[in-house]
N, C-alpha and C positions, 0 to 999 in steps of 0.2 A: 190449413192444408186442404180442407174440402173444398173451398172457394178456388184455389189455385188448380185442383184436378179437374173441377167442373169448367173452369175457364179456358185450360189448355184444351180440353175436349171440344168445347165449343168453337175455339180458333180451327181445330182440326176439321170440324164439320164445315165450317165455311170454306177453308181451303179445299176441301173435297168437293163441295158444290161448285167451286169456281172451276176446278180441274176434271169434273166429271165429263166423260166424253161418250157420245151416242154410237160410236162404231159405224159410222157412215163414211165410205169411202168416196172420194171426190177425185175427178181429173181435171186439175187446174186450180184457180184461185175462187175462192168463196167470199162474196161481198158480205157485208156486215147488214143484217136486217134487223131491226129494233124488235126486241123480244123474241128472236129465234137463235141466235147464236154468237159466236166471236169470230172475228175475222181470221182464217187459216190460208196459208199459202200452199201450192203444190197439192200433192195427193195425200190428204190428211183426213182428220175426223172433226165433226161438228160438236161443239160444246152446247149442251143444253141445260141451262140453270135457271131459265126465266120462269117456268111454269112452276105453280105451286103444288101441282099433282105429280111432280117427278118422283120417282121412287126413291132417289137420294135424299130428298127432302122429307118424304113420308115416312122413311124407314128409321128416322130418328125419334127418340122418345122426347116428346113436347109437351111442355106444361103450360097452360094457359088458364087465367082467372075468368070465369063467365059471370060478367056483372048481373045478368038478369036473374040468374039462379043463385047467385052469391056463394059460389063454390069453386074449388079448383079441379081442372079435368087433365087427364093424360091422353094422349093419343100417340098412337104408332101404328103405320099402315092403316088398316081398316078397322083397328080394335080402338075402342073408346072406354076409358076407366074414370071413375070419380076417385080423387084423392081421399085416402082413408084417414088423414090427420092423426095417425098414431104417433105418440111421443117416443122418439127412438134415441133421445139424447144426442150429444154433438160428437157423433161417430164419424170418422173418415169414410170417404167414399172409395170405391174401387176404382183403380185406374182403367179408363174405359178405351178399349182398343177395338179395331174393326171386328175381331173375334167375339168380343162383347157384344157388341151391336147385332151381329147375327144371332147370338144366342138369346138377346132380348126379344128379337122379332119372332123367333121360334116359340119361346115360352109365352109371350103375350098372344100370339095368335092360338096358341093351345088353350090359354084362359079365356080368350074371346069365344071360342068354341065350347066352353064349359067342360074342358077336359083337363088332364094333368101333363106334366112335363117331366121328361126323364133324361136329363142331360147324361152323356156316356163319354168316356175317354180316360186315358192313364191318369195315374194319381199326379197331384200337383198341377193340373191344367186349369184350375179355378172354378170347377162345376157348382161347390157348395157356395163359394164367396160370390159367385156371379148370382146365383139364386137369391142370396141374402141382400146383394146390393139392389137387385130389381125390386125386392120388397121395400128396401129404404127409398128408393125412387118414387114408389107409389104410396108411401106413408103406411105401409103394412107391417105389421110384427112378423118375423119368422124365427119359428123354434126349429132348431136343429137336433135330430134324434140319430144318434150313432146306432145302428142295427147290428146285432149279433145272432148266433146261432141259439142263444138262450131265450130270445124273445118268442113269446107265444102269442096267440090270438087274442088272449084276455088282456095283456099288456098294451098291445097295439090298439085294441078296441077302446081301452081307456084314454090313449092319446087322441084318438079320433073324437071322443067324447068332449075332451078339453078343447081341442081345436075348433069343434063346431060351437061350444059354449063361448068362447073368446072370439071367435071370427077370424083367428090368425091363420097364417100359413104354416104348412108343416113340411120340413124338408128332412127326408129320410136318407142319411148318408148309409153307404155300404148296403143298400136295400137288397142286393143279390146275396148276402149272407144268411138271410132268413130262409128256415127249411121250407121246402116246397110244400110239406104239408101244411104249414102255417099260412103260406101265401094264397092257397085256395080258399081259406077262411077269410083272409084279409081282402081278396077279390070282392066277397060279398058285402064285407064292411064298407068297402069305398063306393060300392054300388048305392048302398043305402044313403051315404052321405052325398052322393053325386050321381044321380040316376043316368047322366048322359055318358059317363064313363063305363066302357064295356072291358071285358076281361081281356088284358094283354093289347089294349088300343091306345096306350098312352103315347104322347108325341115325342119321339126320340130327338136328341140334339147333340151332335158330335162335338166334341172339345178336341181340338188338335193342340199340337205343342204351341204355347203362346209366345209372342215376340218379346222376349225378356229384355232386348235392347230398348226397345220403344217404352216399355213399363219402366225401366231403370231411368230412362231420360226424363219421363214425366214425373216420377217420384223426386229425382234430384231438382227439378224446377219448383215443385211443390215445396221442397225443404229451403229453397233460396239460393240455389247453384246457378250461376249465369252461363258458365260454359258446359251446360248439362249434356250436350250432344256428344262432345268429345270425351268427356268423362265417362259417359255411359258406355261408350264404345270400348273404352280402355277397361272399364270395370268388368263388362261381360267378357272380354278377351281374357282376362286373368281368371275369371271363374270357370270359362271353358277349359282353359289350359290346366288348372287345378283339377278339374272332373276328370280330364283325359290322361293326365300324367301321374297324379298321386295314386297311391296304393288303395285298394278297395278295403273300407273300414265301415262298420256298422254305425258309428257316430257321425259320419261324415253326410252331410246334407247340402245339396248343390241346388236345391229347388228355388223356388219364389219366396218361401217363408224366410229361408236364410238371407236371400238378397235384400227382402224388405228390413229384416232386423239391422243388417249392416248399414243400409241407407238412413235408417232413423237415428242410428248413432252419428253417423256422419253430419246429419243435420243439426243435431244438439251440439255437436263440436264446432260447427261454423258459426252458430248463433252465439256460441261462449266466446270465440275468438273471431270476430269479423274482419279483422285485417289481415288474417292469414291467408295465403293462397290456396286456392281451391283444391287443387291437386295434391297438396301436402295434407289438407283435412282428410281427403278421402284415403290416402296411404296411410294416415296415421291410425285409423280405425282398428287394425290389427293388434294394436297395442293396448286396447280397452277390453276388458272382459265381457261387456255387453254385447259386442259385435260376435256372431257365430263364426266369422273368418278366423278371428283370434283365437277360438278354441280349437281350431282345426291346425293352425300353422305353428 
């Protein structure tokens, strides 16, 4: 599934580079010049994809092996990192969307400037998972800590000590729940670990609502479905109608976690019965207890 997810993203990047436009309006036909663009008719836009310095290419997370130094490096925009070679197991990669790419750029630029990142947004938009996936892409271990009002400066100080000794990343989920009195001491602790970070100067990254249909389509492709686009459109329409029409209950969950669990069950059912039509496989998921949709209906 990891290879399929990365391959689908790579194809999306190539398609984006081909269709990327430079917003240059023209009056008439534009001839094709080598290395400059693609032929356009009428009042149109120029497509610039030939230069390796184009932002559409530089903004992608790029891994390359440097033969002279005998190590792997990772580049994105003007940020350069060495791969950390931390063994993270055969864990699946996060579905990469344009929102994920923008978050990668923000976090890596913050790391490049020796600062911290602070993704912000509603619950279920992928803030924690995106941070963890960036660590996996760089070969870095990421430890997630769920913050609460009971945490004091001593417990957070112990966490920082462990992160410094292991060289791992720390992701503090629900950081705003920590008491203000504790945060004042935490600011001093962070400055001791990273002198470049000033109080309240973390780089924010807004996480808007994700494109659930695109995520669903890529996950279906990774699970082996052929007609993934049509199935994703129908599946998300069903989820949207259920969320809008069904009564509000505490145990209802229409977020990405529930969608992922249902699609994983659908993938296992498809691999179990390969001759069964794909639409029937997806509609049979509610009959199985593993799917979150089955517990709701």
